[in-house]
TORZA-19559 format. One record per atom (N, C-alpha, C, CB): residue number from 1; atom name; z, x, y. Coordinates in nm, 3 decimals. Glycine has a CB too. Layout:
<sites>
SITE  num  atome       c3       c1       c2
SITE  NUM     CA        Z        X        Y
...
</sites>
This chain:
<sites>
SITE  num  atome       c3       c1       c2
SITE    1      N   -0.293   -2.470   -2.015
SITE    1     CA   -0.222   -2.380   -1.911
SITE    1      C   -0.317   -2.262   -1.888
SITE    1     CB   -0.070   -2.325   -1.963
SITE    2      N   -0.344   -2.234   -1.765
SITE    2     CA   -0.431   -2.124   -1.719
SITE    2      C   -0.349   -1.991   -1.703
SITE    2     CB   -0.500   -2.163   -1.583
SITE    3      N   -0.398   -1.885   -1.750
SITE    3     CA   -0.336   -1.757   -1.735
SITE    3      C   -0.377   -1.704   -1.599
SITE    3     CB   -0.376   -1.661   -1.850
SITE    4      N   -0.279   -1.667   -1.515
SITE    4     CA   -0.301   -1.613   -1.380
SITE    4      C   -0.292   -1.460   -1.397
SITE    4     CB   -0.193   -1.670   -1.272
SITE    5      N   -0.399   -1.391   -1.357
SITE    5     CA   -0.400   -1.250   -1.372
SITE    5      C   -0.317   -1.183   -1.249
SITE    5     CB   -0.552   -1.199   -1.379
SITE    6      N   -0.277   -1.055   -1.271
SITE    6     CA   -0.205   -0.990   -1.158
SITE    6      C   -0.291   -0.987   -1.037
SITE    6     CB   -0.163   -0.847   -1.193
SITE    7      N   -0.422   -0.967   -1.051
SITE    7     CA   -0.507   -0.967   -0.932
SITE    7      C   -0.504   -1.106   -0.860
SITE    7     CB   -0.653   -0.931   -0.972
SITE    8      N   -0.511   -1.216   -0.937
SITE    8     CA   -0.511   -1.340   -0.873
SITE    8      C   -0.379   -1.368   -0.800
SITE    8     CB   -0.539   -1.445   -0.973
SITE    9      N   -0.277   -1.314   -0.851
SITE    9     CA   -0.146   -1.331   -0.783
SITE    9      C   -0.146   -1.254   -0.653
SITE    9     CB   -0.028   -1.283   -0.873
SITE   10      N   -0.212   -1.138   -0.649
SITE   10     CA   -0.224   -1.059   -0.522
SITE   10      C   -0.306   -1.139   -0.422
SITE   10     CB   -0.293   -0.917   -0.549
SITE   11      N   -0.413   -1.205   -0.472
SITE   11     CA   -0.494   -1.283   -0.373
SITE   11      C   -0.414   -1.398   -0.325
SITE   11     CB   -0.628   -1.335   -0.434
SITE   12      N   -0.341   -1.470   -0.416
SITE   12     CA   -0.269   -1.584   -0.367
SITE   12      C   -0.152   -1.544   -0.274
SITE   12     CB   -0.217   -1.663   -0.483
SITE   13      N   -0.101   -1.431   -0.284
SITE   13     CA    0.013   -1.385   -0.205
SITE   13      C   -0.035   -1.304   -0.071
SITE   13     CB    0.104   -1.292   -0.299
SITE   14      N   -0.169   -1.292   -0.061
SITE   14     CA   -0.216   -1.212    0.054
SITE   14      C   -0.203   -1.295    0.176
SITE   14     CB   -0.362   -1.164    0.037
SITE   15      N   -0.188   -1.226    0.298
SITE   15     CA   -0.184   -1.297    0.425
SITE   15      C   -0.323   -1.359    0.455
SITE   15     CB   -0.139   -1.200    0.540
SITE   16      N   -0.327   -1.451    0.549
SITE   16     CA   -0.457   -1.514    0.582
SITE   16      C   -0.558   -1.411    0.642
SITE   16     CB   -0.434   -1.631    0.683
SITE   17      N   -0.678   -1.434    0.615
SITE   17     CA   -0.782   -1.347    0.677
SITE   17      C   -0.794   -1.374    0.824
SITE   17     CB   -0.918   -1.368    0.610
SITE   18      N   -0.875   -1.294    0.897
SITE   18     CA   -0.890   -1.307    1.046
SITE   18      C   -0.936   -1.444    1.085
SITE   18     CB   -0.989   -1.205    1.100
SITE   19      N   -1.026   -1.509    0.998
SITE   19     CA   -1.078   -1.639    1.035
SITE   19      C   -0.977   -1.747    1.010
SITE   19     CB   -1.205   -1.668    0.961
SITE   20      N   -0.873   -1.720    0.927
SITE   20     CA   -0.772   -1.820    0.899
SITE   20      C   -0.821   -1.922    0.789
SITE   20     CB   -0.735   -1.894    1.030
SITE   21      N   -0.926   -1.893    0.725
SITE   21     CA   -0.979   -1.982    0.620
SITE   21      C   -0.963   -1.947    0.475
SITE   21     CB   -1.112   -1.997    0.640
SITE   22      N   -0.879   -1.841    0.454
SITE   22     CA   -0.861   -1.797    0.318
SITE   22      C   -0.776   -1.666    0.322
SITE   22     CB   -1.001   -1.775    0.245
SITE   23      N   -0.749   -1.619    0.207
SITE   23     CA   -0.666   -1.492    0.196
SITE   23      C   -0.743   -1.369    0.240
SITE   23     CB   -0.618   -1.470    0.049
SITE   24      N   -0.668   -1.273    0.288
SITE   24     CA   -0.730   -1.138    0.325
SITE   24      C   -0.750   -1.068    0.194
SITE   24     CB   -0.636   -1.047    0.426
SITE   25      N   -0.878   -1.062    0.152
SITE   25     CA   -0.900   -1.007    0.020
SITE   25      C   -0.888   -0.848    0.022
SITE   25     CB   -1.042   -1.052   -0.032
SITE   26      N   -0.911   -0.785    0.141
SITE   26     CA   -0.889   -0.644    0.145
SITE   26      C   -0.740   -0.610    0.127
SITE   26     CB   -0.940   -0.588    0.275
SITE   27      N   -0.658   -0.690    0.185
SITE   27     CA   -0.512   -0.666    0.163
SITE   27      C   -0.473   -0.685    0.013
SITE   27     CB   -0.428   -0.765    0.252
SITE   28      N   -0.532   -0.789   -0.042
SITE   28     CA   -0.504   -0.823   -0.185
SITE   28      C   -0.555   -0.700   -0.277
SITE   28     CB   -0.580   -0.966   -0.226
SITE   29      N   -0.675   -0.653   -0.239
SITE   29     CA   -0.723   -0.535   -0.312
SITE   29      C   -0.635   -0.412   -0.298
SITE   29     CB   -0.860   -0.501   -0.265
SITE   30      N   -0.589   -0.386   -0.178
SITE   30     CA   -0.502   -0.272   -0.159
SITE   30      C   -0.367   -0.285   -0.231
SITE   30     CB   -0.480   -0.252   -0.012
SITE   31      N   -0.306   -0.408   -0.223
SITE   31     CA   -0.182   -0.429   -0.289
SITE   31      C   -0.194   -0.414   -0.436
SITE   31     CB   -0.130   -0.560   -0.256
SITE   32      N   -0.305   -0.465   -0.498
SITE   32     CA   -0.332   -0.467   -0.638
SITE   32      C   -0.340   -0.316   -0.684
SITE   32     CB   -0.469   -0.549   -0.669
SITE   33      N   -0.420   -0.238   -0.599
SITE   33     CA   -0.440   -0.097   -0.633
SITE   33      C   -0.300   -0.019   -0.618
SITE   33     CB   -0.555   -0.033   -0.538
SITE   34      N   -0.217   -0.060   -0.531
SITE   34     CA   -0.089    0.013   -0.512
SITE   34      C   -0.004   -0.015   -0.638
SITE   34     CB   -0.012   -0.033   -0.375
SITE   35      N   -0.006   -0.142   -0.692
SITE   35     CA    0.070   -0.170   -0.813
SITE   35      C    0.011   -0.096   -0.931
SITE   35     CB    0.075   -0.319   -0.842
SITE   36      N   -0.118   -0.077   -0.937
SITE   36     CA   -0.179    0.002   -1.048
SITE   36      C   -0.138    0.147   -1.040
SITE   36     CB   -0.332   -0.009   -1.045
SITE   37      N   -0.131    0.207   -0.919
SITE   37     CA   -0.094    0.342   -0.899
SITE   37      C    0.060    0.357   -0.935
SITE   37     CB   -0.127    0.384   -0.751
SITE   38      N    0.140    0.264   -0.906
SITE   38     CA    0.277    0.268   -0.940
SITE   38      C    0.304    0.256   -1.104
SITE   38     CB    0.347    0.151   -0.859
SITE   39      N    0.203    0.203   -1.162
SITE   39     CA    0.209    0.199   -1.314
SITE   39      C    0.144    0.317   -1.377
SITE   39     CB    0.141    0.073   -1.369
SITE   40      N    0.100    0.409   -1.302
SITE   40     CA    0.052    0.534   -1.350
SITE   40      C   -0.103    0.537   -1.382
SITE   40     CB    0.131    0.570   -1.472
SITE   41      N   -0.170    0.440   -1.336
SITE   41     CA   -0.319    0.444   -1.341
SITE   41      C   -0.382    0.560   -1.250
SITE   41     CB   -0.375    0.302   -1.294
SITE   42      N   -0.480    0.613   -1.295
SITE   42     CA   -0.548    0.723   -1.216
SITE   42      C   -0.629    0.644   -1.112
SITE   42     CB   -0.646    0.824   -1.311
SITE   43      N   -0.658    0.722   -0.996
SITE   43     CA   -0.742    0.660   -0.896
SITE   43      C   -0.877    0.613   -0.948
SITE   43     CB   -0.763    0.755   -0.785
SITE   44      N   -0.939    0.688   -1.027
SITE   44     CA   -1.065    0.647   -1.092
SITE   44      C   -1.059    0.519   -1.170
SITE   44     CB   -1.109    0.753   -1.183
SITE   45      N   -0.955    0.504   -1.257
SITE   45     CA   -0.931    0.387   -1.336
SITE   45      C   -0.908    0.270   -1.245
SITE   45     CB   -0.815    0.407   -1.429
SITE   46      N   -0.831    0.293   -1.144
SITE   46     CA   -0.797    0.184   -1.053
SITE   46      C   -0.924    0.131   -0.980
SITE   46     CB   -0.692    0.232   -0.949
SITE   47      N   -1.003    0.224   -0.930
SITE   47     CA   -1.129    0.193   -0.858
SITE   47      C   -1.227    0.118   -0.945
SITE   47     CB   -1.195    0.320   -0.808
SITE   48      N   -1.240    0.164   -1.075
SITE   48     CA   -1.331    0.103   -1.163
SITE   48      C   -1.284   -0.040   -1.203
SITE   48     CB   -1.350    0.193   -1.285
SITE   49      N   -1.155   -0.062   -1.223
SITE   49     CA   -1.104   -0.192   -1.258
SITE   49      C   -1.113   -0.288   -1.128
SITE   49     CB   -0.952   -0.178   -1.314
SITE   50      N   -1.094   -0.230   -1.012
SITE   50     CA   -1.102   -0.313   -0.891
SITE   50      C   -1.246   -0.371   -0.886
SITE   50     CB   -1.067   -0.227   -0.758
SITE   51      N   -1.347   -0.282   -0.920
SITE   51     CA   -1.485   -0.332   -0.915
SITE   51      C   -1.507   -0.447   -1.012
SITE   51     CB   -1.582   -0.219   -0.946
SITE   52      N   -1.429   -0.451   -1.116
SITE   52     CA   -1.435   -0.564   -1.215
SITE   52      C   -1.376   -0.680   -1.167
SITE   52     CB   -1.372   -0.534   -1.340
SITE   53      N   -1.252   -0.671   -1.104
SITE   53     CA   -1.172   -0.798   -1.079
SITE   53      C   -1.173   -0.837   -0.931
SITE   53     CB   -1.024   -0.780   -1.127
SITE   54      N   -1.209   -0.748   -0.845
SITE   54     CA   -1.201   -0.783   -0.699
SITE   54      C   -1.330   -0.836   -0.642
SITE   54     CB   -1.159   -0.663   -0.618
SITE   55      N   -1.323   -0.955   -0.586
SITE   55     CA   -1.441   -1.018   -0.524
SITE   55      C   -1.483   -0.940   -0.405
SITE   55     CB   -1.414   -1.163   -0.484
SITE   56      N   -1.400   -0.898   -0.320
SITE   56     CA   -1.425   -0.815   -0.201
SITE   56      C   -1.495   -0.678   -0.243
SITE   56     CB   -1.285   -0.786   -0.124
SITE   57      N   -1.445   -0.613   -0.337
SITE   57     CA   -1.500   -0.493   -0.391
SITE   57      C   -1.640   -0.513   -0.437
SITE   57     CB   -1.418   -0.444   -0.500
SITE   58      N   -1.664   -0.623   -0.516
SITE   58     CA   -1.795   -0.659   -0.566
SITE   58      C   -1.889   -0.692   -0.457
SITE   58     CB   -1.785   -0.771   -0.659
SITE   59      N   -1.840   -0.759   -0.345
SITE   59     CA   -1.926   -0.794   -0.237
SITE   59      C   -1.974   -0.665   -0.154
SITE   59     CB   -1.850   -0.896   -0.146
SITE   60      N   -1.868   -0.573   -0.140
SITE   60     CA   -1.903   -0.450   -0.060
SITE   60      C   -2.005   -0.365   -0.151
SITE   60     CB   -1.762   -0.359   -0.022
SITE   61      N   -1.991   -0.369   -0.280
SITE   61     CA   -2.090   -0.301   -0.364
SITE   61      C   -2.227   -0.354   -0.354
SITE   61     CB   -2.049   -0.307   -0.503
SITE   62      N   -2.236   -0.489   -0.339
SITE   62     CA   -2.372   -0.557   -0.326
SITE   62      C   -2.432   -0.510   -0.194
SITE   62     CB   -2.361   -0.722   -0.328
SITE   63      N   -2.341   -0.489   -0.091
SITE   63     CA   -2.390   -0.441    0.043
SITE   63      C   -2.411   -0.289    0.048
SITE   63     CB   -2.289   -0.482    0.153
SITE   64      N   -2.410   -0.229   -0.072
SITE   64     CA   -2.432   -0.078   -0.082
SITE   64      C   -2.319    0.003   -0.028
SITE   64     CB   -2.558   -0.037   -0.006
SITE   65      N   -2.200   -0.051   -0.036
SITE   65     CA   -2.079    0.026    0.012
SITE   65      C   -1.997    0.049   -0.119
SITE   65     CB   -1.988   -0.058    0.131
SITE   66      N   -2.051    0.146   -0.196
SITE   66     CA   -1.987    0.173   -0.330
SITE   66      C   -1.856    0.250   -0.311
SITE   66     CB   -2.084    0.255   -0.424
SITE   67      N   -1.825    0.302   -0.195
SITE   67     CA   -1.707    0.378   -0.170
SITE   67      C   -1.587    0.295   -0.143
SITE   67     CB   -1.728    0.468   -0.060
SITE   68      N   -1.600    0.167   -0.112
SITE   68     CA   -1.492    0.079   -0.084
SITE   68      C   -1.384    0.080   -0.190
SITE   68     CB   -1.544   -0.056   -0.067
SITE   69      N   -1.420    0.064   -0.320
SITE   69     CA   -1.312    0.063   -0.419
SITE   69      C   -1.243    0.191   -0.432
SITE   69     CB   -1.363    0.025   -0.551
SITE   70      N   -1.321    0.300   -0.430
SITE   70     CA   -1.258    0.432   -0.443
SITE   70      C   -1.164    0.461   -0.325
SITE   70     CB   -1.365    0.541   -0.453
SITE   71      N   -1.208    0.437   -0.206
SITE   71     CA   -1.123    0.457   -0.081
SITE   71      C   -1.000    0.376   -0.086
SITE   71     CB   -1.199    0.420    0.049
SITE   72      N   -1.007    0.248   -0.121
SITE   72     CA   -0.898    0.163   -0.139
SITE   72      C   -0.797    0.206   -0.242
SITE   72     CB   -0.947    0.036   -0.170
SITE   73      N   -0.852    0.256   -0.353
SITE   73     CA   -0.763    0.310   -0.457
SITE   73      C   -0.694    0.440   -0.411
SITE   73     CB   -0.844    0.338   -0.588
SITE   74      N   -0.765    0.522   -0.339
SITE   74     CA   -0.711    0.641   -0.292
SITE   74      C   -0.602    0.621   -0.189
SITE   74     CB   -0.817    0.721   -0.238
SITE   75      N   -0.621    0.534   -0.095
SITE   75     CA   -0.528    0.494    0.014
SITE   75      C   -0.406    0.426   -0.058
SITE   75     CB   -0.602    0.392    0.122
SITE   76      N   -0.417    0.338   -0.149
SITE   76     CA   -0.314    0.270   -0.216
SITE   76      C   -0.229    0.372   -0.298
SITE   76     CB   -0.372    0.160   -0.303
SITE   77      N   -0.293    0.466   -0.374
SITE   77     CA   -0.219    0.570   -0.450
SITE   77      C   -0.129    0.655   -0.352
SITE   77     CB   -0.322    0.664   -0.527
SITE   78      N   -0.183    0.685   -0.240
SITE   78     CA   -0.115    0.773   -0.142
SITE   78      C    0.005    0.689   -0.088
SITE   78     CB   -0.218    0.820   -0.020
SITE   79      N   -0.013    0.559   -0.061
SITE   79     CA    0.096    0.472   -0.012
SITE   79      C    0.206    0.456   -0.126
SITE   79     CB    0.035    0.327    0.031
SITE   80      N    0.166    0.446   -0.245
SITE   80     CA    0.257    0.431   -0.352
SITE   80      C    0.341    0.564   -0.370
SITE   80     CB    0.178    0.392   -0.481
SITE   81      N    0.267    0.677   -0.359
SITE   81     CA    0.340    0.805   -0.373
SITE   81      C    0.447    0.819   -0.249
SITE   81     CB    0.232    0.931   -0.374
SITE   82      N    0.407    0.787   -0.129
SITE   82     CA    0.504    0.792   -0.021
SITE   82      C    0.617    0.699   -0.045
SITE   82     CB    0.439    0.760    0.108
SITE   83      N    0.597    0.576   -0.097
SITE   83     CA    0.699    0.487   -0.125
SITE   83      C    0.797    0.537   -0.226
SITE   83     CB    0.644    0.365   -0.168
SITE   84      N    0.735    0.592   -0.338
SITE   84     CA    0.815    0.652   -0.448
SITE   84      C    0.899    0.769   -0.400
SITE   84     CB    0.722    0.698   -0.563
SITE   85      N    0.839    0.856   -0.321
SITE   85     CA    0.917    0.973   -0.275
SITE   85      C    1.011    0.944   -0.160
SITE   85     CB    0.824    1.082   -0.233
SITE   86      N    0.995    0.829   -0.103
SITE   86     CA    1.090    0.795    0.010
SITE   86      C    1.043    0.838    0.141
SITE   86     CB    1.223    0.857   -0.011
SITE   87      N    0.924    0.901    0.155
SITE   87     CA    0.875    0.948    0.278
SITE   87      C    0.832    0.824    0.360
SITE   87     CB    0.759    1.049    0.256
SITE   88      N    0.877    0.832    0.488
SITE   88     CA    0.848    0.722    0.576
SITE   88      C    0.939    0.603    0.563
SITE   88     CB    0.714    0.680    0.554
SITE   89      N    1.031    0.611    0.468
SITE   89     CA    1.116    0.503    0.437
SITE   89      C    1.256    0.524    0.495
SITE   89     CB    1.121    0.485    0.291
SITE   90      N    1.283    0.648    0.552
SITE   90     CA    1.415    0.677    0.601
SITE   90      C    1.435    0.611    0.738
SITE   90     CB    1.436    0.828    0.610
SITE   91      N    1.544    0.527    0.757
SITE   91     CA    1.556    0.462    0.881
SITE   91      C    1.596    0.567    0.988
SITE   91     CB    1.658    0.346    0.870
SITE   92      N    1.550    0.546    1.104
SITE   92     CA    1.572    0.633    1.212
SITE   92      C    1.679    0.568    1.309
SITE   92     CB    1.438    0.662    1.283
SITE   93      N    1.758    0.647    1.372
SITE   93     CA    1.848    0.579    1.475
SITE   93      C    1.773    0.523    1.587
SITE   93     CB    1.951    0.675    1.533
SITE   94      N    1.817    0.409    1.641
SITE   94     CA    1.745    0.351    1.745
SITE   94      C    1.730    0.434    1.879
SITE   94     CB    1.808    0.227    1.771
SITE   95      N    1.823    0.525    1.896
SITE   95     CA    1.825    0.611    2.011
SITE   95      C    1.835    0.759    1.964
SITE   95     CB    1.943    0.573    2.107
SITE   96      N    1.725    0.834    1.968
SITE   96     CA    1.727    0.970    1.925
SITE   96      C    1.837    1.052    1.995
SITE   96     CB    1.594    1.031    1.949
SITE   97      N    1.916    1.131    1.928
SITE   97     CA    2.022    1.213    1.989
SITE   97      C    2.147    1.153    2.007
SITE   97     CB    1.985    1.258    2.110
SITE   98      N    2.153    1.015    1.977
SITE   98     CA    2.282    0.943    2.007
SITE   98      C    2.393    0.998    1.919
SITE   98     CB    2.268    0.787    1.984
SITE   99      N    2.363    1.032    1.794
SITE   99     CA    2.472    1.082    1.710
SITE   99      C    2.470    1.225    1.688
SITE   99     CB    2.471    1.017    1.582
SITE  100      N    2.390    1.299    1.759
SITE  100     CA    2.380    1.439    1.744
SITE  100      C    2.503    1.518    1.784
SITE  100     CB    2.268    1.485    1.819
SITE  101      N    2.577    1.477    1.885
SITE  101     CA    2.693    1.537    1.933
SITE  101      C    2.801    1.520    1.833
SITE  101     CB    2.731    1.481    2.063
SITE  102      N    2.819    1.398    1.769
SITE  102     CA    2.917    1.371    1.662
SITE  102      C    2.882    1.457    1.539
SITE  102     CB    2.918    1.217    1.624
SITE  103      N    2.756    1.467    1.504
SITE  103     CA    2.724    1.537    1.382
SITE  103      C    2.752    1.688    1.403
SITE  103     CB    2.574    1.511    1.341
SITE  104      N    2.715    1.742    1.524
SITE  104     CA    2.741    1.890    1.543
SITE  104      C    2.890    1.912    1.541
SITE  104     CB    2.680    1.945    1.681
SITE  105      N    2.974    1.825    1.598
SITE  105     CA    3.115    1.847    1.609
SITE  105      C    3.166    1.842    1.465
SITE  105     CB    3.186    1.740    1.703
SITE  106      N    3.125    1.752    1.386
SITE  106     CA    3.175    1.733    1.246
SITE  106      C    3.137    1.858    1.166
SITE  106     CB    3.114    1.600    1.178
SITE  107      N    3.021    1.928    1.197
SITE  107     CA    2.984    2.045    1.134
SITE  107      C    3.040    2.167    1.192
SITE  107     CB    2.847    2.054    1.132
SITE  108      N    3.124    2.155    1.298
SITE  108     CA    3.186    2.276    1.356
SITE  108      C    3.097    2.349    1.452
SITE  108     CB    3.227    2.370    1.247
SITE  109      N    2.997    2.291    1.500
SITE  109     CA    2.894    2.363    1.581
SITE  109      C    2.905    2.311    1.725
SITE  109     CB    2.745    2.340    1.523
SITE  110      N    2.988    2.226    1.753
SITE  110     CA    2.998    2.173    1.893
SITE  110      C    3.128    2.217    1.939
SITE  110     CB    2.984    2.017    1.905
SITE  111      N    3.137    2.280    2.056
SITE  111     CA    3.258    2.335    2.116
SITE  111      C    3.277    2.264    2.250
SITE  111     CB    3.248    2.493    2.135
SITE  112      N    3.399    2.196    2.259
SITE  112     CA    3.439    2.133    2.384
SITE  112      C    3.525    2.227    2.462
SITE  112     CB    3.514    2.001    2.360
</sites>
């Protein structure tokens, strides 16, 4: 029985790449970094580990793009923080102002 790592699961669950011939490794990297951030890893720890496990991160480093892992970890940490705090997750009414009259009346601020 082979042990599947969390990173491998992210790759397997990633959407198809633009060419349609494999998984989108950048999305897998981002999702893996977001999970690491949610588990309390620092951005630096996450970026360093991504360089170890992520084929896309290793490829970008070979192309002298050393910032890829760090930027991916930073973006993922920011997304995890937004998700945790609920920012950007509040559903908005489909028609702005539709319920404002009812809300103001309920609060005693609307006079007919």
